[in-house]
N, C-alpha and C positions, 0 to 999 in steps of 0.2 A: 251382407253380403259376401263369397269370398274373390280376393283380390289376392294374386300372384305376385312373388318377389318382386320389386321393379316396375311395373306395369303403374301408371295412376292414372288415378280421374279425372277426368277435366267438364268446364263447364264449357255450353256452346250452348248456340237460339242456327233452328235449320225454318230459313226462309224458303216462299214457292220463289225460282229460278227468277231471275231479272222485276222483283218485286219487292215491297217491300214487307212481306203481309206473313210473319211467324206460325208458323206449324208448330215448333218443336222447343222446346226450353232449357235444357235439366243437366245433368250429368255424361257424359261418355267413358266408355273401356274399348280402346282397341276399336276407333271408330264404331261402337253399339253404341246404341240407350243403354244404360245402365248404370244406376242409383236416383237420383229425386230427381223428376219431370212435370210435365205438363204439357198436353195439344191444344191446341188451338180448332177452332172453324176458324172458315173464312173471312168470316165474320168478326172473329175474336172475342168468340165466346168460348172462354172452357170447354173444352170434350173430356179431358184424361187427365188427372191426378192424381199424383204419386207414385210406387217403385216402379223400373223399370230393372229386368234381369236379361244379361244377351240381349238385347233388341224387343223383348217383347215383357207387357204391359204381364208387371207380377201381384201385384200388390197395390191396392185403389179403388177410386169413384170415375165411377162417367158420369155424361150431364147430357141432353140432350139440347139442343139446340136456344129452349127457356134459360140453362142455369138449374132447370132437378135432374134430381140427383135416377139414371133409373141403372145403373147394375155398378156390384162392389166384386172385386176382385181380390180373393184372398190365394197365397199361395199356387198362384199359377191358373185357380178353378173359379169358377164362378156360373151365373145363367145370366146374361149379355143381351142389350138390346144395339144395336149400332145402326146411325142417323147418316145420309146423305146430306150433300150441301144444302138440297128443301126443304128436309126435313123429314123426309120420307124416311119409314124403318127400311133397311134394307139385309138384316139381318135378324136374325134372332135365337138363340140356342143356349147351346151347350160350351163353353171354354173348358180347355184343359193345358195345363202347360204350356201357358202364355197364348195357346192359341185355339183359332174353334177344332169344337172337336165333338163327336156327338153327335143326339141330334139338336135338331138346330133345320129353321129351313128361309 
């Protein structure tokens, strides 16, 4: 990942406001997720682990609440499945440039 001169990555964590529930930990650049990181479900299980670019998932694996790999993103592309906190499928479709894009439901 490209880094401009004088800009510094930092590591940090994101929590739900007024709780100790961790939802992300990883690297940031200009206050956006950038670099290695992990996202978590509210129950603490791993949701996504990989690399971010400009705040978007870029390379890595996504997991369901049971810990099984549900999707892989490579260079901002892939076919994904996303679940809500009740483990219900909320999106299944294509991912492009780190965002939902193309066919999906």
